[in-house]
C-alpha positions as CSV (number, residue, x, y, z in Angstrom):
1,M,-138.1,-10.1,-15.8
2,T,-138.2,-12.0,-19.2
3,F,-134.8,-12.8,-20.7
4,P,-134.5,-10.9,-24.2
5,L,-134.1,-14.7,-26.2
6,A,-137.0,-15.8,-24.3
7,T,-139.5,-13.3,-26.6
8,L,-140.0,-13.2,-30.2
9,R,-138.8,-9.5,-30.3
10,G,-135.3,-10.4,-28.6
11,R,-135.2,-13.3,-31.0
12,L,-136.2,-11.7,-34.0
13,L,-133.5,-8.7,-33.0
14,V,-130.6,-11.4,-32.5
15,G,-131.5,-13.2,-35.6
16,A,-131.8,-9.9,-37.5
17,A,-128.2,-9.0,-36.4
18,V,-127.0,-12.6,-37.6
19,L,-129.0,-12.0,-40.5
20,W,-127.2,-8.9,-41.1
21,G,-123.6,-10.3,-41.0
22,L,-124.7,-13.2,-43.2
23,L,-126.3,-10.7,-45.7
24,C,-123.4,-8.8,-46.0
25,V,-121.4,-12.0,-46.8
26,T,-124.1,-12.4,-49.1
27,L,-124.3,-9.6,-50.8
28,L,-120.7,-8.7,-51.2
29,T,-120.5,-12.3,-52.7
30,L,-123.3,-12.0,-55.2
31,S,-122.1,-8.4,-56.0
32,W,-118.5,-10.6,-57.3
33,Q,-120.1,-12.5,-59.3
34,A,-122.6,-9.6,-60.7
35,G,-119.5,-7.8,-61.2
36,R,-118.0,-10.5,-63.2
37,L,-121.2,-11.3,-65.1
38,L,-121.5,-7.4,-66.3
39,V,-117.5,-7.5,-66.9
40,D,-117.8,-10.9,-68.8
41,E,-120.7,-9.5,-70.9
42,T,-119.1,-5.9,-71.2
43,N,-115.6,-7.7,-72.5
44,H,-117.6,-10.0,-74.7
45,Q,-119.4,-6.9,-76.3
46,H,-116.2,-5.5,-76.5
47,L,-114.6,-8.6,-78.1
48,R,-117.8,-9.0,-80.3
49,Y,-117.2,-5.4,-81.6
50,E,-113.7,-5.6,-81.9
51,A,-114.2,-8.9,-83.8
52,E,-116.9,-7.3,-86.1
53,L,-114.7,-4.3,-86.9
54,I,-111.7,-6.1,-87.9
55,S,-113.2,-9.2,-90.1
56,N,-115.0,-6.1,-91.5
57,A,-112.2,-4.2,-92.7
58,I,-110.8,-7.8,-93.6
59,A,-113.5,-8.1,-95.6
60,D,-113.4,-5.5,-97.0
61,Q,-109.7,-5.4,-98.3
62,V,-110.8,-9.2,-99.7
63,N,-113.7,-8.0,-101.5
64,E,-111.7,-4.6,-103.0
65,R,-109.3,-6.9,-104.4
66,L,-112.0,-9.4,-105.7
67,D,-114.1,-6.7,-107.3
68,E,-110.5,-5.3,-108.9
69,L,-110.1,-8.6,-110.3
70,E,-113.9,-9.1,-111.9
71,H,-113.5,-5.6,-113.1
72,L,-110.2,-6.6,-115.1
73,A,-111.8,-10.2,-116.1
74,Q,-115.0,-8.4,-117.9
75,Q,-112.3,-6.4,-119.9
76,I,-110.4,-9.6,-121.4
77,P,-112.3,-11.0,-123.9
78,E,-110.1,-14.6,-124.0
79,P,-107.3,-15.7,-122.5
80,R,-104.2,-14.8,-124.4
81,E,-100.7,-13.5,-124.1
82,G,-100.5,-10.1,-123.9
83,A,-104.1,-9.3,-122.5
84,L,-103.0,-8.5,-118.8
85,D,-100.7,-5.8,-120.5
86,A,-103.1,-4.7,-123.1
87,Q,-105.8,-3.9,-119.9
88,H,-103.3,-2.6,-117.7
89,A,-102.9,-4.8,-115.5
90,H,-100.0,-3.1,-113.6
91,S,-103.0,-0.7,-111.9
92,L,-103.5,-3.2,-109.7
93,A,-99.5,-3.1,-108.4
94,P,-101.0,-1.8,-105.2
95,L,-103.2,-4.9,-104.2
96,F,-101.5,-7.7,-105.6
97,E,-97.8,-9.2,-106.1
98,G,-98.6,-11.0,-109.6
99,L,-101.7,-11.8,-111.9
100,I,-101.5,-15.0,-114.1
101,L,-104.2,-15.5,-116.8
102,S,-105.3,-19.1,-117.3
103,N,-107.4,-21.1,-120.2
104,R,-110.2,-23.8,-119.8
105,D,-107.0,-26.1,-119.8
106,S,-105.7,-24.3,-116.6
107,R,-102.6,-23.6,-118.5
108,I,-101.2,-19.9,-117.8
109,V,-100.8,-17.9,-120.9
110,D,-100.1,-14.4,-119.5
111,A,-98.9,-13.4,-116.5
112,W,-97.8,-9.9,-114.9
113,P,-95.0,-8.9,-113.9
114,A,-93.5,-10.4,-117.2
115,G,-90.4,-12.9,-117.6
116,E,-91.3,-14.4,-114.0
117,G,-91.4,-17.7,-115.5
118,R,-95.5,-18.4,-115.4
119,V,-96.2,-18.6,-118.6
120,G,-96.8,-21.6,-120.1
121,V,-97.1,-23.3,-116.7
122,T,-100.1,-25.8,-115.9
123,V,-101.7,-25.5,-112.5
124,S,-104.3,-28.2,-113.0
125,D,-103.4,-29.9,-109.8
126,R,-103.8,-27.1,-107.8
127,D,-106.7,-26.6,-105.7
128,Y,-108.0,-23.7,-106.6
129,A,-107.5,-24.3,-110.4
130,R,-110.2,-27.7,-109.8
131,F,-112.7,-25.2,-107.3
132,M,-112.8,-22.6,-110.3
133,H,-113.6,-25.4,-113.0
134,A,-116.0,-27.0,-110.6
135,F,-117.9,-23.9,-109.1
136,R,-116.9,-20.8,-111.4
137,R,-117.1,-18.3,-108.8
138,P,-115.0,-16.0,-107.2
139,Y,-112.4,-17.7,-104.4
140,V,-110.0,-17.4,-102.3
141,S,-107.2,-20.4,-102.1
142,E,-105.8,-22.2,-99.1
143,P,-102.2,-20.6,-98.7
144,F,-99.7,-22.4,-100.6
145,M,-95.8,-22.5,-101.7
146,G,-95.3,-20.9,-105.5
147,R,-93.4,-23.0,-107.6
148,V,-92.0,-20.2,-109.3
149,S,-91.1,-17.8,-106.7
150,G,-90.9,-20.3,-103.9
151,L,-92.8,-17.6,-101.8
152,P,-96.0,-18.6,-99.6
153,L,-98.8,-17.0,-101.2
154,V,-102.5,-16.5,-101.3
155,M,-104.3,-16.7,-104.8
156,M,-107.4,-14.5,-105.3
157,L,-109.5,-15.8,-108.1
158,V,-112.7,-14.8,-110.6
159,P,-113.6,-16.6,-113.5
160,L,-113.4,-15.5,-116.8
161,H,-116.7,-15.9,-119.6
162,D,-117.0,-15.5,-123.2
163,A,-119.6,-13.1,-124.7
164,E,-122.0,-16.0,-124.7
165,G,-121.3,-16.5,-121.2
166,R,-119.4,-19.9,-121.2
167,Y,-116.9,-20.5,-118.9
168,I,-113.2,-20.0,-120.7
169,G,-110.5,-19.7,-118.0
170,F,-110.0,-17.7,-114.5
171,L,-108.1,-14.6,-113.7
172,G,-105.7,-14.5,-110.7
173,G,-104.4,-12.4,-108.4
174,L,-101.2,-13.2,-106.3
175,V,-100.9,-12.4,-102.7
176,N,-97.8,-12.8,-100.7
177,I,-98.4,-13.5,-97.3
178,R,-95.0,-12.3,-96.2
179,E,-94.9,-8.5,-98.0
180,S,-98.8,-8.3,-99.2
181,R,-100.4,-4.7,-97.2
182,L,-103.3,-6.9,-96.3
183,F,-101.2,-9.4,-94.3
184,K,-98.6,-6.4,-92.5
185,S,-101.9,-5.1,-91.6
186,F,-102.3,-7.7,-89.6
187,H,-99.2,-6.6,-86.9
188,R,-101.2,-3.7,-86.2
189,L,-103.9,-5.4,-84.7
190,R,-103.5,-5.4,-80.7
191,L,-105.8,-5.6,-77.6
192,G,-104.2,-4.1,-74.4
193,D,-101.4,-5.1,-73.1
194,S,-101.9,-8.9,-73.6
195,G,-104.9,-8.9,-76.5
196,Y,-104.2,-10.6,-79.5
197,V,-105.8,-11.1,-82.9
198,T,-105.4,-14.6,-85.1
199,I,-106.1,-15.0,-88.3
200,T,-107.0,-18.8,-89.5
201,T,-108.1,-20.5,-92.9
202,A,-111.1,-22.5,-92.7
203,G,-109.1,-25.0,-93.7
204,G,-106.8,-25.2,-90.4
205,Q,-103.8,-23.1,-91.8
206,Q,-102.6,-20.3,-89.5
207,L,-102.1,-17.0,-91.1
208,Y,-101.2,-14.9,-88.9
209,H,-100.3,-14.9,-84.8
210,P,-98.2,-12.4,-82.8
211,N,-95.7,-15.1,-81.6
212,Q,-95.5,-16.8,-85.6
213,R,-92.5,-17.4,-87.2
214,Q,-93.4,-19.1,-90.4
215,S,-95.7,-17.9,-93.3
216,I,-97.9,-20.9,-93.0
217,V,-98.4,-22.5,-89.8
218,T,-100.8,-25.9,-90.2
219,L,-103.2,-26.1,-86.8
220,A,-102.2,-29.2,-84.4
221,D,-105.1,-31.5,-83.4
222,D,-106.0,-30.5,-80.6
223,L,-108.0,-27.6,-81.3
224,S,-109.8,-25.5,-78.8
225,P,-113.5,-26.7,-79.2
226,A,-114.3,-23.1,-80.1
227,L,-111.8,-22.7,-82.9
228,E,-112.9,-26.2,-84.0
229,Q,-116.6,-25.1,-84.1
230,A,-115.5,-21.6,-85.9
231,L,-113.6,-23.6,-88.6
232,Y,-117.1,-25.2,-89.3
233,G,-118.4,-21.5,-89.9
234,W,-119.5,-20.6,-86.2
235,E,-119.4,-17.2,-85.3
236,G,-119.7,-16.4,-80.9
237,E,-117.9,-15.7,-78.2
238,S,-116.2,-18.1,-75.8
239,V,-114.1,-19.2,-73.0
240,G,-110.7,-21.1,-73.4
241,K,-107.2,-22.0,-72.4
242,A,-104.3,-20.2,-74.2
243,A,-101.1,-21.6,-75.4
244,S,-99.9,-20.8,-71.9
245,G,-102.4,-22.7,-70.0
246,D,-104.2,-19.3,-68.8
247,T,-107.4,-18.5,-69.1
248,Q,-109.0,-16.3,-72.1
249,L,-112.0,-14.6,-73.8
250,V,-112.2,-15.5,-76.9
251,A,-114.1,-14.2,-79.9
252,Y,-114.7,-15.6,-83.7
253,R,-115.9,-14.0,-87.0
254,Q,-115.8,-15.5,-90.4
255,I,-114.8,-13.8,-93.3
256,W,-116.8,-15.3,-95.7
257,P,-115.1,-13.6,-99.0
258,A,-111.9,-15.3,-98.1
259,D,-113.0,-18.3,-96.2
260,W,-110.8,-17.3,-93.1
261,I,-111.6,-16.8,-89.2
262,V,-110.5,-13.8,-87.2
263,G,-110.1,-14.9,-83.5
264,V,-109.7,-11.9,-81.1
265,H,-108.3,-13.1,-77.6
266,L,-108.4,-11.0,-74.5
267,P,-106.4,-12.7,-71.3
268,E,-109.2,-13.2,-68.5
269,S,-107.1,-11.9,-65.6
270,Q,-106.3,-8.6,-68.0
271,A,-110.5,-8.6,-68.2
272,E,-111.0,-8.8,-64.8
273,A,-108.3,-6.6,-63.4
274,P,-111.1,-3.4,-63.4
275,L,-113.3,-5.4,-61.2
276,V,-111.0,-7.0,-58.7
277,A,-110.1,-3.0,-57.9
278,G,-113.4,-1.6,-57.7
279,M,-114.3,-5.1,-55.4
280,R,-111.7,-3.9,-53.0
281,R,-113.3,-0.7,-52.4
282,I,-116.7,-1.8,-52.0
283,I,-115.9,-4.1,-49.5
284,L,-114.6,-1.2,-47.3
285,Y,-117.8,0.9,-47.8
286,A,-120.3,-2.3,-47.6
287,W,-118.8,-3.4,-43.9
288,G,-119.0,0.5,-42.9
289,T,-122.9,1.0,-44.1
290,L,-124.2,-2.0,-42.7
291,L,-122.8,-1.3,-39.2
292,L,-124.9,1.8,-39.4
293,V,-127.9,0.9,-41.1
294,L,-128.0,-2.6,-38.3
295,P,-129.4,-0.7,-35.4
296,L,-132.2,1.0,-37.4
297,V,-133.4,-2.4,-38.7
298,G,-133.7,-3.4,-35.2
299,G,-136.2,-0.7,-34.4
300,L,-137.8,-1.1,-36.9
301,I,-138.4,-5.0,-36.3
302,W,-139.5,-3.9,-32.6
303,L,-142.4,-1.6,-33.4
304,T,-143.6,-3.7,-36.7
305,L,-144.1,-6.7,-34.0
306,R,-146.4,-4.6,-31.7
307,P,-149.5,-5.1,-33.7
308,L,-148.9,-8.8,-35.4
309,T,-150.7,-10.3,-32.0
310,R,-154.3,-9.7,-33.0
311,L,-153.1,-10.7,-37.0
312,A,-152.4,-14.0,-35.2
313,E,-155.1,-14.6,-33.6
314,Q,-157.3,-13.5,-36.9
315,V,-155.0,-15.9,-38.7
316,R,-155.9,-18.9,-36.3
317,E,-160.0,-18.3,-36.4
318,L,-159.3,-18.3,-40.4
319,Q,-157.9,-21.8,-40.3
320,G,-160.6,-22.9,-38.1
321,E,-163.5,-21.4,-40.7
322,Q,-164.8,-19.3,-37.9
323,R,-164.4,-16.1,-40.0
324,Q,-164.6,-15.4,-44.2
325,L,-162.6,-12.2,-43.8
326,L,-160.0,-10.6,-42.0
327,E,-160.9,-7.2,-39.8
328,I,-158.6,-5.6,-38.0
329,P,-159.2,-2.1,-37.6
330,T,-155.6,-0.6,-38.1
331,R,-154.4,2.0,-39.8
332,M,-150.9,0.5,-40.1
333,P,-150.8,0.3,-44.2
334,E,-149.3,-3.4,-44.4
335,L,-152.2,-4.6,-42.0
336,R,-154.5,-3.0,-44.2
337,R,-152.8,-4.2,-47.4
338,V,-153.2,-7.5,-46.6
339,I,-157.2,-7.3,-45.9
340,D,-157.7,-5.2,-49.2
341,V,-155.3,-8.2,-51.5
342,I,-157.7,-11.0,-49.9
343,N,-160.9,-9.1,-51.0
344,E,-159.1,-8.5,-54.2
345,T,-158.4,-11.8,-54.7
346,E,-162.1,-13.0,-54.2
347,H,-163.1,-10.8,-56.7
348,A,-161.0,-11.2,-59.3
349,R,-161.7,-14.9,-58.8
350,L,-164.8,-14.0,-59.5
351,V,-163.8,-12.1,-62.8
352,N,-161.6,-14.5,-63.9
353,L,-164.5,-17.3,-64.3
354,R,-166.5,-15.4,-66.3
355,D,-163.7,-14.1,-68.5
356,L,-162.8,-17.6,-69.1
357,T,-166.2,-18.5,-70.2
358,E,-165.8,-15.4,-72.4
359,R,-162.6,-16.7,-73.9
360,E,-163.7,-20.3,-74.3
361,A,-166.3,-18.6,-77.0
362,M,-164.2,-16.1,-78.5
363,L,-161.6,-19.0,-79.1
364,R,-164.1,-21.5,-80.8
365,G,-165.0,-18.1,-83.0
366,I,-161.2,-17.9,-83.5
367,L,-160.9,-21.5,-84.6
368,A,-163.9,-21.6,-86.7
369,A,-162.8,-18.1,-88.9
370,S,-159.4,-19.8,-89.2
371,P,-158.1,-20.4,-93.4
372,Q,-156.1,-23.2,-91.7
373,G,-157.4,-26.5,-91.1
374,M,-158.0,-26.8,-86.9
375,F,-159.6,-29.5,-84.8
376,V,-160.1,-30.0,-81.0
377,T,-160.0,-33.3,-79.0
378,D,-160.6,-34.4,-75.2
379,Q,-158.7,-35.5,-73.0
380,H,-159.3,-39.1,-74.4
381,G,-158.6,-38.1,-78.3
382,Q,-162.1,-37.8,-79.3
383,V,-162.6,-35.0,-81.9
384,T,-164.8,-32.0,-80.2
385,F,-164.6,-29.7,-82.9
386,I,-163.4,-29.3,-86.6
387,N,-163.6,-25.9,-88.3
388,D,-165.0,-25.7,-92.2
389,A,-161.4,-24.8,-93.5
390,L,-160.5,-28.3,-92.7
391,Y,-163.8,-30.0,-93.6
392,T,-162.9,-28.2,-96.9
393,L,-159.4,-29.7,-97.0
394,L,-160.3,-33.2,-96.0
395,G,-163.2,-33.8,-98.5
396,I,-165.6,-34.8,-95.7
397,D,-169.7,-33.2,-95.4
398,G,-170.7,-35.1,-92.0
399,P,-169.5,-35.5,-89.3
400,L,-165.8,-37.0,-88.7
401,D,-164.3,-39.2,-86.1
402,L,-160.6,-40.4,-85.6
403,D,-161.9,-44.2,-87.2
404,T,-163.2,-42.8,-90.8
405,W,-159.6,-40.3,-90.7
406,S,-157.8,-42.7,-89.9
407,E,-159.1,-45.6,-92.8
408,R,-158.0,-42.6,-95.4
409,I,-154.2,-42.5,-94.2
410,D,-152.2,-44.3,-97.1
411,A,-151.7,-47.9,-95.9
412,E,-147.8,-47.5,-95.4
413,D,-147.9,-44.3,-92.9
414,R,-151.1,-45.5,-91.0
415,P,-149.5,-47.7,-88.3
416,A,-146.7,-44.7,-87.6
417,V,-149.4,-42.9,-87.5
418,R,-151.8,-44.3,-85.2
419,E,-148.8,-45.0,-83.1
420,A,-147.9,-41.4,-82.9
421,W,-151.4,-40.6,-81.8
422,R,-151.7,-42.6,-79.3
423,M,-148.2,-42.0,-77.6
424,S,-149.0,-38.1,-77.4
425,L,-152.3,-39.0,-75.7
426,A,-150.7,-41.8,-73.5
427,Q,-147.9,-39.3,-72.7
428,R,-149.9,-36.0,-73.0
429,R,-147.6,-34.4,-75.3
430,D,-147.6,-32.8,-78.4
431,F,-148.5,-34.6,-81.8
432,M,-146.5,-33.9,-85.0
433,R,-146.5,-35.9,-87.9
434,Q,-146.6,-36.0,-91.8
435,F,-148.1,-38.1,-94.1
436,R,-150.0,-38.7,-97.1
437,F,-153.7,-38.8,-97.3
438,L,-156.5,-39.9,-99.4
439,D,-158.6,-37.2,-100.9
440,A,-161.8,-37.5,-102.0
441,E,-160.9,-38.6,-105.5
442,G,-158.7,-40.9,-104.0
443,H,-155.7,-38.9,-104.9
444,P,-152.8,-39.0,-102.2
445,R,-152.0,-35.4,-100.7
446,W,-149.3,-34.9,-97.8
447,F,-150.9,-33.8,-94.4
448,D,-148.6,-31.9,-91.9
449,V,-150.3,-32.4,-88.9
450,H,-149.4,-30.6,-85.2
451,G,-151.4,-30.9,-82.3
452,G,-150.5,-29.0,-79.5
453,A,-151.6,-30.8,-75.6
454,V,-153.4,-28.2,-74.1
455,R,-152.8,-28.0,-70.0
456,V,-155.1,-26.3,-67.6
457,E,-153.0,-25.8,-64.2
458,G,-151.2,-28.5,-65.0
459,E,-153.9,-31.1,-65.8
460,F,-154.2,-32.5,-69.5
461,I,-157.7,-31.3,-71.0
462,G,-157.4,-32.4,-74.7
463,I,-155.2,-31.3,-77.8
464,V,-155.6,-28.6,-80.6
465,G,-154.4,-29.1,-83.8
466,V,-153.0,-27.5,-87.5
467,V,-153.3,-29.4,-91.0
468,R,-151.9,-28.4,-93.2
469,D,-151.4,-29.2,-97.2
470,I,-148.0,-29.5,-98.1
471,T,-148.1,-31.9,-101.0
472,Q,-146.8,-29.0,-103.2
473,H,-143.8,-28.5,-100.8
474,R,-143.0,-32.1,-100.4
475,H,-142.4,-32.2,-104.7
476,E,-140.6,-28.9,-105.0
477,D,-138.4,-30.4,-102.3
478,A,-137.9,-34.0,-104.3
479,L,-137.0,-32.1,-107.2
480,R,-134.4,-29.9,-105.5
481,R,-132.8,-33.3,-104.4
482,W,-132.8,-34.7,-107.5
483,E,-130.9,-31.6,-109.2
484,A,-128.4,-31.6,-106.4
485,E,-127.6,-35.0,-106.9
486,H,-127.8,-35.1,-111.1
487,D,-126.1,-33.8,-114.0
488,P,-128.3,-31.5,-116.0
489,L,-127.3,-32.5,-119.5
490,T,-127.3,-36.2,-119.5
491,G,-129.6,-37.1,-116.6
492,L,-126.7,-39.4,-114.7
493,L,-125.8,-38.9,-111.4
494,N,-123.2,-35.5,-111.0
495,R,-119.9,-36.1,-108.7
496,R,-121.9,-35.3,-105.4
497,G,-124.3,-37.7,-105.8
498,L,-121.9,-40.8,-106.8
499,I,-119.6,-39.8,-103.5
500,R,-122.9,-40.7,-101.4
501,R,-123.8,-43.7,-103.4
502,L,-120.0,-44.7,-103.1
503,E,-120.2,-44.1,-99.5
504,E,-122.9,-45.8,-98.6
505,A,-121.6,-48.9,-100.5
506,L,-118.3,-48.3,-98.4
507,V,-120.3,-49.0,-95.6
508,A,-122.1,-51.9,-97.0
509,F,-118.8,-53.7,-98.0
510,Q,-117.2,-53.0,-94.3
511,K,-120.4,-54.4,-92.7
512,A,-121.3,-57.2,-94.6
513,G,-118.2,-57.6,-97.1
514,T,-120.9,-57.0,-100.4
515,P,-118.5,-57.3,-103.4
516,T,-118.4,-54.0,-105.3
517,A,-116.6,-52.7,-108.3
518,V,-116.1,-49.0,-109.7
519,L,-115.6,-48.3,-113.4
520,L,-113.8,-45.0,-114.2
521,F,-113.2,-43.6,-117.6
522,D,-113.1,-41.0,-120.2
523,L,-113.4,-40.6,-123.3
524,D,-111.2,-41.0,-126.2
525,H,-110.8,-38.9,-129.0
526,F,-113.7,-36.0,-127.4
527,K,-111.5,-32.9,-127.3
528,P,-111.3,-32.7,-131.8
529,I,-115.3,-33.3,-131.7
530,N,-115.6,-30.0,-129.1
531,D,-113.2,-28.3,-131.1
532,Q,-114.1,-29.0,-134.4
533,G,-117.6,-30.0,-134.2
534,G,-118.5,-27.4,-131.6
535,H,-119.8,-28.0,-128.2
536,A,-123.5,-28.7,-129.5
537,L,-121.8,-31.8,-131.1
538,G,-120.2,-32.7,-127.9
539,D,-123.2,-32.4,-125.8
540,R,-124.7,-34.9,-128.4
541,M,-121.9,-37.5,-128.4
542,L,-121.9,-36.8,-124.0
543,Q,-126.0,-37.7,-124.1
544,Q,-125.3,-40.8,-126.6
545,V,-122.7,-42.3,-124.4
546,A,-124.5,-41.7,-121.2
547,D,-127.5,-43.5,-123.2
548,T,-125.1,-46.0,-123.7
549,V,-124.0,-46.6,-120.1
550,R,-127.6,-46.6,-118.9
551,S,-128.6,-49.8,-121.7
552,V,-125.0,-51.7,-120.4
553,V,-125.6,-51.7,-116.0
554,R,-128.3,-53.0,-114.2
555,S,-131.3,-51.3,-112.6
556,S,-129.1,-51.8,-109.3
557,D,-125.8,-49.9,-110.5
558,Y,-125.5,-46.2,-110.6
559,A,-123.9,-44.2,-113.6
560,A,-122.4,-41.1,-113.1
561,R,-121.1,-38.2,-115.3
562,Q,-117.9,-36.8,-113.0
563,G,-118.0,-33.6,-115.5
564,G,-116.5,-33.0,-118.9
565,D,-115.9,-36.6,-120.8
566,E,-115.4,-38.4,-117.2
567,F,-117.8,-41.2,-116.6
568,A,-118.1,-43.5,-113.3
569,V,-120.5,-46.6,-112.7
570,L,-120.4,-48.2,-109.2
571,L,-121.6,-51.8,-109.6
572,S,-123.1,-53.2,-106.4
573,G,-123.2,-56.8,-105.7
574,C,-121.0,-57.3,-108.6
575,S,-117.7,-59.7,-108.6
576,A,-114.4,-59.3,-110.3
577,E,-115.2,-61.4,-113.3
578,Q,-119.1,-59.6,-113.5
579,A,-117.0,-56.6,-113.4
580,K,-115.0,-57.6,-116.2
581,I,-117.8,-58.9,-118.4
582,I,-119.8,-55.2,-118.2
583,A,-116.6,-53.2,-118.7
584,E,-115.8,-55.1,-122.0
585,V,-119.9,-54.7,-123.3
586,L,-119.5,-51.1,-122.2
587,R,-116.4,-50.5,-124.2
588,K,-117.6,-52.1,-127.3
589,R,-120.8,-50.5,-127.3
590,I,-119.3,-46.8,-126.8
591,G,-116.8,-47.5,-129.5
592,S,-119.8,-49.0,-131.9
593,R,-121.9,-46.1,-131.8
594,P,-120.9,-43.0,-134.0
595,V,-122.3,-39.5,-134.3
596,E,-123.6,-38.3,-137.5
597,H,-123.1,-34.1,-138.0
598,Q,-123.3,-32.8,-141.5
599,G,-122.2,-35.6,-143.5
600,R,-119.5,-36.8,-141.0
601,R,-119.8,-39.8,-138.5
602,W,-117.6,-39.0,-135.0
603,H,-116.2,-41.5,-133.3
604,V,-115.2,-42.2,-129.6
605,T,-113.6,-45.0,-127.5
606,A,-113.6,-45.7,-123.5
607,S,-110.1,-46.3,-121.4
608,I,-112.1,-47.9,-118.4
609,G,-110.3,-49.0,-115.1
610,V,-111.9,-51.0,-113.0
611,S,-111.5,-51.3,-109.3
612,L,-112.7,-53.3,-106.5
613,L,-113.6,-52.5,-103.0
614,Q,-111.1,-54.0,-100.8
615,P,-110.6,-54.9,-97.0
616,G,-108.4,-51.9,-96.5
617,D,-110.2,-49.3,-97.6
618,E,-111.3,-46.7,-95.5
619,A,-112.1,-43.9,-97.8
620,I,-113.4,-43.9,-101.1
621,A,-110.8,-41.4,-102.5
622,A,-108.4,-44.6,-102.4
623,I,-110.9,-46.5,-104.3
624,L,-111.4,-43.9,-107.1
625,D,-107.6,-43.2,-107.3
626,R,-107.1,-47.0,-108.1
627,A,-109.5,-47.0,-110.7
628,D,-108.4,-43.7,-112.2
629,A,-104.6,-45.1,-112.4
630,A,-106.1,-48.3,-114.0
631,S,-108.2,-46.0,-116.6
632,Y,-105.1,-44.2,-117.2
633,R,-102.9,-47.4,-117.7
634,A,-105.8,-48.3,-120.3
635,K,-105.5,-44.9,-122.5
636,R,-101.5,-45.4,-122.2
637,G,-101.0,-48.6,-123.5
638,G,-103.2,-48.0,-126.5
639,R,-106.7,-46.5,-125.6
640,D,-110.0,-48.5,-126.2
641,G,-109.0,-50.9,-123.1
642,V,-110.3,-52.0,-119.7
643,V,-107.8,-52.4,-117.3
644,M,-108.1,-53.8,-113.5
645,D,-106.6,-52.1,-110.4
646,N,-104.4,-54.6,-110.0
647,D,-102.4,-54.2,-113.5
648,G,-103.8,-56.6,-115.2
649,E,-105.6,-56.0,-118.4
650,L,-108.5,-57.6,-119.5
651,A,-109.1,-56.2,-123.0
652,A,-107.1,-53.5,-125.0
653,N,-108.0,-52.4,-128.7
654,P,-105.2,-50.3,-129.6
655,V,-106.6,-47.1,-131.0
């Protein structure tokens, strides 16, 4: 009598018993993980839905207010006192706690409700006023404390334009963070027992939190990674830590009209509570079911092993190449299926071989008919196929080899292209490059070449590439980059372009100590030219000043018009004495070049502030502030003068 564990059947039965025990534990573990994934996905979808719903509702309320402001702004021909009452501004009382009407100089000329002391107040130092003058589009400000009311406010603003479409000021709606219907609605935003909603501005100020005690709270520096990404425009779901240290699910959505972020928070314990309860019930059912199934599985294993002896013998014969196919006369479906699979595999191999030949011919036909320039190389990089579109693009009639191609690549780009191609072949990877190529007439054109490495069963066999002419696209990109950093009226750099050059100069100064100076000035007596001579005359004067600046500064310097009649000059590699000389020459030339209009000569002068980069400078704002302060001292000292940022006046000619 054979001991049960000495036979294959006995060992399999014992193994099956052990396997089922392990499988039970494994299935329960996997069920828990799958349940967690399902719960997480369900909760993420729930958070995503809630976040979308809440953000859309708040965005609709913000858009409603901005739309009403724009509608009212279209009915105001100019910013003047009484304009709001004339247009029945009180009809916006359900949406705003107050309205202000500002002129181009950021002075409030009218307000509703009247008598609160806002008329006549200048708000040019407010960030929202600067934004409106710079961008002139609808805007929702960061929270701030009102100077007149002393209340926490948010300002919603729209620009005002005259009949010719020129910017003449802005209309603002005041929203009280404590009392407005918009902010009071946040208190009703709850998710279950412990879930809650937060509202944060992109500037890092918290407008609403269920436990918030102050109307305006500035977030701490140790933000969660998800919230920090959301402040830069990210939307999505994540897992983080609550203030109590508990894990929570969170979803963030942007309220783009107001530049706010909605955060929907759900504690993980609350999210997984149904899963925990369900798994307890599943464990009880699973063990009982498995105990019933195990005897049945053991019996099936015992029956299955009976006909396998002959199968093992024929498999050994196949290994010894004593037969070509398995031939087992059995009605057992499993064994019959094995035989059929082997026969089908051999038949499929022959069919695939024929299909591969047909596909190769089809591929060459497709490549030849493609309107894109295309080529094929072997594993050594030798060209084996070029379609007609590529011949036309390159302007070559005869056979093309890589040497002929590379010789017509621009001399500056050629070494890098050749090295990239060599590395692509050596490392069996894709080739992607943009470079200049000389056409048949010798004119440079920009090509974008993308070659994909082709592998068959893991073996590299060559490269299939596409060549596109992107010359026009490159020209358009260069033009867009120039327009983004230059003032359209004068052709000088705009503030954005100046800031980038200043940042580069500051980095160079911090690394190598390269002396650099900044001249900052605005034009004295420019306002009468605009007021009396008109904006066209003012534009002529600005263009003439720009020409004067270009004639004075060196080719290595940068000149910019920051806006209005404010100009700046960045003098790279310039000492203090050289900056003095250039500033004096610039001041004299601006004052000596009038503009004639309708028989009258119009003059302007410049009050120039000079600032040098200093070892302690960490940001360009400090440099500009020093130059601006020096310019202001020059203007206060009589105008038409040059003043250094260390209070030492270089020249002054009082007007």
